[in-house]
C-alpha positions, 0 to 999 in steps of 0.5 A, a space after each residue: 496578563 489579560 492582554 496575554 490571554 486574549 492574544 493567546 486566544 486569538 492565536 488559537 482561533 486563528 489556527 482553528 480557522 485556518 484548518 477547519 473549512 480548508 479546501 481539499 482536493 482529492 485525486 482518486 483515479 484508481 481503476 480499482 473500485 476496492 481502492 476507491 472504497 478506502 479513499 472515499 472513506 477518507 473524503 467522507 471523514 474530511 467532509 464530516 469534519 467541515 472541510 470543503 472537499 472536492 473529489 476527482 474520480 474516473 469511476 462512479 464512487 460506491 458512495 458519495 457524501 452530500 457535502 462532497 463536490 464530485 468531478 467524474 473524468 469521462 475516460 474512453 471505454 478502452 482506458 476504463 477496460 485496461 485494468 479489467 483486462 489485467 484482472 481477466 488475465 490473472 484469473 486464468 493463471 496460478 497466482 499463488 506466488 505473488 512475485 511470479 504473478 507480478 512479473 507475468 503481468 508487468 507489461 499489461 499493468 504498465 500499459 493500464 497505468 499509462 492509460 491514467 495519463 489521459 486523466 491529467 490531459 483532460 480539460 476537467 483536470 487542467 481547469 483545476 489549476 488553469 482557472 484563476 478562481 480555484 484555490 486549494 490548501 491541500 492535494 490528496 493523491 490516491 496512489 496506485 502506481 501513478 506517481 506522475 499524477 503528483 505533478 498536480 500538486 506542483 501545478 496547484 502549488 500546494 502540499 501533497 498527501 498520499 493515500 495508499 491501500 497497502 502497508 509501508 513496504 510498497 512506498 515507504 522508501 520514497 519517504 526514507 523508510 529504512 530497508 530492513 530486509 533482515 527482519 521485515 518480511 516482504 509481502 510474499 513471506 509469512 513469519 511468526 509475529 515478532 519472531 526473527 527470521 532464520 537464514 533461509 527466510 532471510 535469503 528468500 526475503 532479500 530475493 523477494 524485496 529485490 524482486 519487488 524493487 525490480 517490478 517497481 523500477 519497470 513500472 516507474 520506467 513506463 510512468 516516467 515516459 508517460 510524465 514526459 509525454 504529458 508535460 514535456 519540458 514544462 519549466 514549472 515542473 521538476 524532473 520525474 525523479 524529484 516529484 516525490 520531494 513534495 510529499 508531506 506524508 503518506 497514509 498507509 492502510 495498515 496497523 503494524 503494531 497488531 498486524 506486523 511486521 514490526 518495523 521502524 517508520 519515519 514520521 511521515 509514515 502514518 498507518 490508518 488501517 481500518 479507516 473505512 470501518 465506521 464507528 457505528 454501522 449504517 442501517 442495512 438496506 431493508 431486504 438485507 436486514 430482513 434476510 439476516 434477521 431470519 437466519 437462525 443458523 447464522 449467515 455467510 457473506 460471499 464476496 470476491 471483491 469489486 475487481 472480479 466479475 462474472 466474466 472472469 470466472 469459469 462457469 464450472 467454478 461458479 456452478 461448484 460454488 453454487 452447488 455447495 452454498 445452496 445446500 447450506 443451512 446458513 443464509 448467504 449474501 453473494 456479491 454478483 455483478 450480473 443480477 439477470 444471470 445469477 448462478 442459480 436460485 435458492 431460498 438461502 441465497 440473496 444476490 446483490 450487485 453492490 454490498 455495504 460490506 463493512 456494515 454487513 460484516 458488523 452484523 451479529 448473525 454473520 458467522 463466515 466471510 468467503 473472500 478473495 483476501 483483498 486488504 480492505 476486506 480482510 481488515 474489515 473481517 479482522 476488525 469485526 472478528 469474523 473468520 474467513 475462507 479465502 479464495 485469493 486471485 492476484 496481487 497481494 491477495 495470496 500473501 494476505 490469505 497466507 498470513 490470515 491462515 497462519 494467524 488462525 483466522 480461517 483457511 485458504 483454498 485455490 479458486 482456480 482448482 476449486 472442487 465441491 468437496 474441498 470447498 464444502 469441507 473448508 466452509 464446515 471446518 471454519 464454521 464448526 471449529 470454534 478456534 478460528 472465531 476465537 482467534 480472530 475475535 482475540 485479534 479484533 481486540 488487539 486491532 482496535 486498541 489504539 491511542 486514537 482511532 484510524 479516523 482520528 489519526 487521519 484527521 489530525 495529520 491532515 490538519 497538521 500538514 495544513 496548519 504547518 503549510 506542508 510540514 516539511 520538517 516531517 521529511 527525512 533528509 533521505 528524501 533529498 539525498 542521492 542513493 550514494 549519499 544515503 548509503 555513504 558509498 562516497 564516504 566508504 570510497 574515501 576511506 578505501 582511497 585513504 587506506 590504499 594511499 596509506 598502504 602505498 606510502 607505507 610500502 614506498 617508505 619500507 621500499 626506500 628503507 629496504 633499498 637504503 639498508 641494502 645499499 648500506 649492507 653492500 657498501 659495508 661488504 665492499 669496505 670489509 672486502 677492501 680492508 681484507 685485501 689490504 691486510 693480505 697485501 
């Protein structure tokens, strides 16, 4: 008995040793700083867990843990400006319709993502798999329309985990997630939580989902071309369409139980919404801490995200915003990327190029968040129970703002047509009407109520994949099936052929019977006629 216990203890120790201290490579090459915030939070969690984490980025990370090995891939200035150009164009048009916005920018976005091919060609990245001393247990790829980068997992011969800053509706289908358009709303459509969609909304939802799939098809067409340009006919790599078959699971920055929509997920879909929110906020920089401490009427955080810069905004719009917030009783922390050229000077405004957004929103004196309605910012405000005034710009921001407003967490306004009176009235309404704060605080309790925190969930499943060497058993069979097989079109075709053949045989048989009976009738008539003529003679 003692020998069995000792053997079991040794097996447990072997499992622990095989997971803790694993060598994990994170490829986080998105040109969007907001995505990098969530992805670097994942890297930090793994480093604090004791894993050996190497992170590859093309942007300087907003923060870097002391135990993370960071590799910065130096891209050309034009490559780095590609995504910035897309954002600049989108800020000049009305993007309240998410799908119209997507298709207007599809060419520019495709070109921007193509630039990421330079990352895979760079010798710094090639060294990761060409140098014989490099050994990794897992690759985590930060996804943002860059599926061709999954090739690195095949080069390293390691399992692949994907990190995505969106809900499962964007990439869930590559894992075999069901396409439930009759009750799972697309990103442009807001519905009451848990309520069925009527005919009209189901019709619009179907069109929206088809539009999203068409958009992704166009993006993937360009990515497939980039993949061929980078790797050519490399015999060690699969075809572009088969790259997804090595994905063990995908982490999505969502929490469907509280956020909705309720939908079925395959085991490889893991939701870790709020993973960037720390268990305990870090201390704020001294100037911010003192600024917020001396705020008897509360304080406001104003941030339009990391992608939107001063050059993207109309000077008239900036002036209107300054005129309003400088006249408020509340203190205002304003994220601004050019501190030498601020919108104006006011005692109640503190400008900062970089913000520890999660830590600021956790501060008890923050009473309002003026936001661009990016997924990360909305999540942090919901977690900390802060009401919002949304000024969405592009992408999923308009739909995020619509959902936020429908849930009663705040109001939405147009940044493109912003006027002082409406902006001032919106701020006052959210600040002075307690219904918004009550609604978002109530949701905060629901959002936090989970069997495991987002961080614990993330750690468990990363180590699960390492323990089980890719955990291929998590994969849905759909991943390895053709579109025809998944939808049973071949079976239905066989049924149709069988039914058609049966109908043909029945028709043929009836025809033969009819012909035979007709012949017999004719012969009977001839015999009767012959008998009658005999009698007459």
